[in-house]
C-alpha positions as CSV (number, residue, x, y, z in Angstrom):
1,M,325.1,197.7,108.5
2,P,328.9,198.4,108.3
3,D,330.6,195.3,109.5
4,P,331.4,195.6,113.2
5,A,334.8,193.9,112.6
6,S,335.7,196.5,110.0
7,V,334.7,199.3,112.3
8,H,336.8,197.8,115.0
9,R,339.8,197.5,112.7
10,L,339.4,201.1,111.5
11,L,339.4,202.3,115.1
12,L,342.3,200.1,116.0
13,D,344.3,201.3,113.0
14,R,343.7,204.9,114.0
15,G,344.4,204.3,117.6
16,L,341.0,205.5,118.7
17,T,338.5,204.6,121.4
18,V,334.8,205.1,121.3
19,A,332.0,205.4,123.9
20,V,328.3,205.5,123.4
21,A,325.2,207.1,125.0
22,E,322.2,205.6,123.4
23,S,318.5,205.9,124.0
24,L,316.1,204.3,121.5
25,T,318.5,201.5,120.6
26,G,318.6,200.4,124.2
27,G,322.1,198.9,124.1
28,L,322.1,197.5,120.5
29,L,324.8,200.0,119.4
30,S,327.0,198.9,122.3
31,A,326.3,195.3,121.4
32,A,327.3,195.8,117.8
33,L,330.6,197.5,118.8
34,T,331.5,194.6,121.1
35,M,330.7,191.8,118.6
36,T,334.4,191.5,117.6
37,A,337.0,189.7,119.7
38,G,339.4,192.3,121.1
39,S,336.9,195.1,121.0
40,S,338.0,196.2,124.5
41,A,340.9,197.9,122.7
42,T,338.5,200.3,121.0
43,F,335.2,200.3,122.9
44,R,335.3,202.1,126.3
45,G,331.7,201.5,127.2
46,G,328.1,202.5,126.8
47,L,325.4,204.3,128.6
48,V,321.8,203.3,128.0
49,V,319.9,206.5,128.9
50,Y,316.4,205.6,127.8
51,S,314.7,207.7,130.5
52,T,315.0,211.5,130.1
53,D,316.3,212.0,133.6
54,L,319.1,209.6,133.0
55,K,320.3,211.6,130.0
56,T,321.2,214.3,132.6
57,A,322.3,212.0,135.4
58,L,324.5,209.7,133.4
59,A,325.4,211.4,130.2
60,D,325.7,215.0,131.4
61,V,323.0,216.4,129.1
62,P,322.2,219.8,130.5
63,Q,318.7,219.9,132.1
64,P,318.0,223.3,130.6
65,L,318.6,221.8,127.1
66,L,316.1,219.1,127.8
67,D,313.6,221.7,129.2
68,V,313.9,223.7,125.9
69,Q,314.5,220.9,123.4
70,S,312.7,217.6,122.9
71,P,314.8,214.7,124.1
72,V,314.6,213.7,120.4
73,S,316.7,216.4,118.8
74,A,320.1,217.1,117.2
75,A,321.2,219.1,120.2
76,V,320.5,216.3,122.6
77,A,322.2,213.7,120.3
78,S,325.3,216.0,120.3
79,A,325.2,216.4,124.1
80,L,324.9,212.6,124.5
81,A,328.0,212.1,122.3
82,R,330.0,214.6,124.3
83,G,328.7,213.2,127.6
84,A,329.6,209.6,126.6
85,R,333.1,210.7,125.5
86,H,333.7,212.7,128.7
87,R,332.2,210.2,131.2
88,L,333.8,207.2,129.7
89,D,337.2,208.8,128.7
90,A,337.1,208.0,125.0
91,D,338.5,209.7,122.0
92,L,335.1,209.7,120.3
93,G,331.6,209.7,121.6
94,I,328.4,208.6,119.8
95,G,325.0,209.9,120.8
96,I,321.8,208.4,119.5
97,T,318.2,209.4,120.2
98,G,315.0,209.1,118.4
99,V,311.5,207.6,118.1
100,A,311.2,203.8,117.5
101,G,307.4,203.8,117.9
102,P,304.7,202.9,118.0
103,E,303.7,206.5,118.7
104,P,305.3,209.8,117.7
105,V,307.0,212.0,120.2
106,G,305.8,215.5,120.0
107,E,306.3,216.8,116.5
108,H,308.7,213.9,115.6
109,P,307.1,211.0,113.7
110,V,308.0,207.3,114.3
111,G,311.4,206.7,112.6
112,T,313.0,210.1,113.4
113,V,316.5,209.5,114.7
114,F,319.3,211.9,115.5
115,L,322.9,210.6,115.6
116,A,326.1,212.4,116.6
117,V,329.8,211.7,116.9
118,A,331.9,214.0,119.0
119,G,335.7,214.3,119.5
120,D,338.3,216.9,120.3
121,H,338.2,218.4,116.8
122,V,335.0,217.1,115.3
123,S,331.3,217.3,116.0
124,E,329.0,215.7,113.4
125,V,325.2,215.4,113.8
126,T,322.8,214.0,111.4
127,R,319.1,213.1,111.2
128,A,317.8,209.9,109.7
129,D,314.2,209.3,108.8
130,L,313.7,205.5,109.1
131,A,310.8,203.3,108.2
132,G,309.7,199.9,109.4
133,S,308.7,198.1,112.6
134,R,310.1,199.2,115.9
135,T,312.8,196.5,115.6
136,E,313.7,197.5,112.1
137,I,314.0,201.1,113.1
138,R,316.3,200.3,116.0
139,E,318.5,198.1,113.8
140,A,318.6,200.7,111.1
141,A,319.6,203.3,113.7
142,V,322.5,201.2,114.8
143,S,323.6,200.8,111.1
144,A,323.3,204.6,110.6
145,A,325.4,205.3,113.7
146,L,328.1,202.9,112.6
147,G,328.1,204.5,109.2
148,L,328.4,208.0,110.7
149,L,331.3,206.8,112.9
150,V,333.1,205.4,109.9
151,T,332.5,208.6,107.9
152,V,333.8,210.8,110.7
153,V,336.9,208.6,111.4
154,T,337.9,208.5,107.7
155,A,337.2,212.2,107.1
156,H,338.9,213.8,110.1
157,R,342.2,213.4,111.9
158,E,341.8,213.0,115.6
159,P,344.6,212.9,118.2
160,G,345.9,209.4,118.2
161,M,345.6,209.0,114.4
162,P,348.9,208.6,112.7
163,E,349.9,211.4,110.3
164,G,348.4,210.8,106.9
165,A,345.8,208.4,108.4
166,A,342.8,210.6,107.6
167,D,341.3,210.4,104.1
168,V,340.2,214.1,104.1
169,T,338.1,215.0,101.1
170,P,337.8,218.7,100.0
């Protein structure tokens, strides 16, 4: 897992805040982002939206999207990221949804995880196919989410980042 202190320093250096809407991780991502003293400067808050109805009620995931898509999908992860960002007034939002097990959800096998980071000028979504126990999958999902956040922050220039702060690769 990317070191939470390093993630905090990166966000602090870039002048960015982050908010989370998480499902299968049940608060573990929020816990990781608050492990470092002073994290209140970069972490706005987290929404644990384990139940499908709460994805709409708390994270603004459109009900028609949930009616058409599985709650375990790239589109829902992206909507969770946007909803967390909007609801909690952060520069970046992280959305995470997936299947920790022990049973598959629809066509998605255990270990399927969708992660998203959304900001004013960036929207990144990825799928991770993880293996292991329920606990291992949830921990690996947190690690993958932190890794995606670091990738997005270092590759894109968001408002609040000082000029030249982004390490944009061609």
